[in-house]
N, C-alpha and C positions, 0 to 999 in steps of 0.2 A: 640706129645705135641706141637712141634714147628709149625706144620702145622695147628693145631687148633688155636694157638695164631695168626698165620698169617691171619686166616679167620676173627677174631673178633677184633684184635688189629693191625690196618694197617693205612697208611696215608690217604686213601680214607675215611674211617670211621671217623677218627679224624677231617678231613677237613669238612665233612658234618655236624658233631655234632657242631663244632664251628660256622659254618655259620648259623645253625638253632637256636642256643640258645644264640647267641650274640644279637639278635634283641630284643628290648624292647617290641615289639608288641606280641611276643610269651608269655611272662610272663603276659602281660596285658590280653591276651586271657585266660590264666589259672585263673587269678583273676576274670574275668567276668563269666567264667564258674562256678567257685565255688560260686560266689555271686548269680547267678541265681539258682543253685541247693539249696543253703541255703534258698533263698527266697521262692522257691517252697515248700520246706519242712515245713517252718514256716507257709506259707499260708494254706497248706493242714491240718496241725495240728489245726490251728485257725478255719478253716471251719468245720472240724469234731467235734471239741469241742463245737462249737456253735450249730450244728445240734443235737448233742448227749447230750446236757445239761451239759457241762463242764466235759465230760468224753472222754478219748482217749484210746481205748481198744487195745489189742494185734492184733485183726483183722485189725483195722485201721493202726497199725504200719506195718503189712504185706502188706497192700495195698500201703502204702507210699514207702516201699522198692521196690515193683514191678514197681511203677511209676518212681522212680529214675533209676532203672535198665534198663527199656525199653527206657527211655530218653537217657541214656548213649549209649545204643546200636544204637539208631537212629543217634546220633552224630557220632559214629564210621562209620556207613554205609555212612553217608553224606560226611564226611571229608576225610576219608582214600583214596578214588580214586583221589582226588585232590592233595594229598601229594605224591602219588607214580606213577601216570600215566605219569608224566614228568621227572622221574628220569634219564632215559637213553635218551629219545628223546630230553629232554632239553639240555643235553650235546652235542647231535648231532647238534642241532640248533645253539648252541653257538660255534660250531666247536672245542670243547675241548675233544670230545670222542676219537678221534685218538691219542691225546696226552696221555690220560689215558690208552689206550690199549697198548701203547709202554712201559709202566712201567712193573716192575716185578710182579705186582699183577695179580693173576689168575682171570679167568672169574667168578669163584665161589666167590672169595673174593670181587670182585667189585659188583656183584649182591646182595650178602648178606649185604654188607656195605650200599648200597643204600636202601635196604629194611629196615634194622634196624634203620638207621638214620631217615627215613621217618616216621616210626611208633613210634619212641621213644617219640616224643612230645605227642602223644595221650596216650601212656602208662603212662607218667608223669601226665597227667590230671586224669587218672583213679586212680592212686596211691594217688594223692593229694585229691581226693574226699573220701578216706577211713574214715577220721574223721567225715564226715557227717553221716555215718552209725551208729555212736554212738547214734544218736537220735533214730534210729530204735531199737537198743539194750536196750535203756532206757525203752521202753514200752513193749519189748518182742515181741513174734510172729515170730521171725526170728532167726535161728541158725547160728553160725559162718560157719558151713559147707555150708549152702545155699549161704552165701556171697562169699565164695571162689569158689563155683561152678559157680556162676554168673560171677565172674571175669574171670574164665576159659573160659566160653562161649564168653565173650567179647574179650579176648585176642586171642582166636582161630579165631574168625570172623575177627578181625583186621589183623591177620597174613595172612589169606587166601585172603582177599580183597587186601591187599598190594602186595601179590605175583601175583595175577591176573593183578593188575595195572602195576607192573614191567614187566610182560610178554608182555602186549600190548605195553608198552613203548619201549620195545626192538624190537618188530616186526614192529612197525609203526614209520615212520619218523617224523610225526607231533605230537606235544604234544596235540593239540586240539583234533585231531582224536582219539588218545589213551585215552584221558580223557572221551570223549563222549562214546566210546565203553565200557570203564570200568563202567561208570555210567549206561549205558544201561543194562549191565549184572547184576549189583546190583539191578536195578529196576525189572528185571525178578525174581531174587531170593526173593525179598521182596513182590512184588505185583503179578507177573506173576505166581508164584508157587501156591499162594492162589487161583487164578482164575482157574488154571488148576485142582487143587484139587477138588474144588466144582463141576466143570464140570464132572470130572471123577467119583466122588461119585454119581452124579445125574444119569449118564448113566449106571454105573456098578451095583449100588444097586437099581436103579429105584426109588429113593426117594430123597427128599431134605434133606441135612445134618441137623440133629437135634437129640435131646434125644429120640424122639419117632420113629425114622426111623426103617424100617424093611428090612429084606433081608439078604442074606449071600453070600459071595464071597471069593475066595482065590486069587484075583488079588492084587498084591503088588505094582502095578504101582502108585496109589495115595500116598502110603507111600514113595516111592522113590522120588516122586516130592516134597512132603511136607518137607522131611528131609533136603532139600536145603535151606529152609527158616530159617534164624537165629532167627528172632523174635518169630516165632511159637515154634521152638525147645527150646528156653530159657523159654518161657512162660509155656510150658508143664512141666517144672521142678517145677513150682509154683502150677499150677492147672492141673487137668486131662483133658486138652483140647483135643478134638477129640478122646478121649479114646473109646467112644461108636462106632465111625466109624471104628477105627482100629480093634475092636473086631468083627465087622461085616465082615471085610475083612479077618479075620482069622490071624491077626498079633498080637503077644504078645511081640514083641521086642520093648523096649522103644525108643521113637523118638530121645532122646539125643545120643544114641549109633550110630544110623544111621547118625545123624548130625556130630558127631565127626569123624567117619570113612570117610565120604564123604569130609569133609573140610580138613582133613589131606591129603587125596589123592589129592585133587585139589591143595593144597599148594605145595606138592612135585612135581607134574606134571608141574605146572606153573613155578616153579623155575628151573627145569631141562630144560624146553623148552627155558627159558630166557638165561640160561647159555650156552646152545648149539648154540643159535642164536647170541650171543654177538660177537663171532669171527668166522664167517663162512668162510671168505676168508682165514684166517690163517690155519684153519683145512684142507681146500682144498690143500693149498700149502704143508702142512706136509704130507698129503696122497700121493701127487704126488712125493715128494722126496722119500718116502718109496718105491713106485713102481719102481722108477728109480734105 
């Protein structure tokens, strides 16, 4: 119990949270985010009612929910690398990392504190947007289970991207290089996986992806590539996107399961690599002492 408290209640985490939430611009950012989401929701309702002669159906409400969810996911993918990629390299550039490493805080405690303090601001933004979904519930078309599942997708994506950013920040000395590398990997997850999927479907099935495609194959490589895409994985929970192509590939496993397993695995691997890399010289000294 004491070890668990040391991981999540420690001076490093307290300092990071105070530094991030004392700034007025953070709360201004939350206000602007909620204002934009509210404006988009009202504009969407206004446009739909004008086009449908003063009627807003449950189907329109579902479309509004998907629009808000995908917009929040895009915000997570865009902002999280910038918040986490400089967590360790920034301390190194300010020459405060060695001071931090001389404290009694373990490498695991430091890495987790940096990760949680970095993504806590985005988590607050997501939680603050929950009242906006009351508009969706007002018109129906969306269940509470779908809302919680969507937030689960977003939180897992945030945690994985943050872990990857922390890993690159630990391995690379320059914050700029770590940030560019993290954004490059996120670009591959969002755009590159889609391009690879269409190319693989074209060559494996011999057709262009679509509802009228023909052919049968047991190659799971397109599925393994596409499950890395957070946007597609979340959208398939709303609509049966690419279901026909997966059936042609002989795959009946839902994409959200592959997404969940792959992102949890990437999170654990990235954190372990960051923890092992944080104090490499100290581990070598300890190993030498044991040999002597």
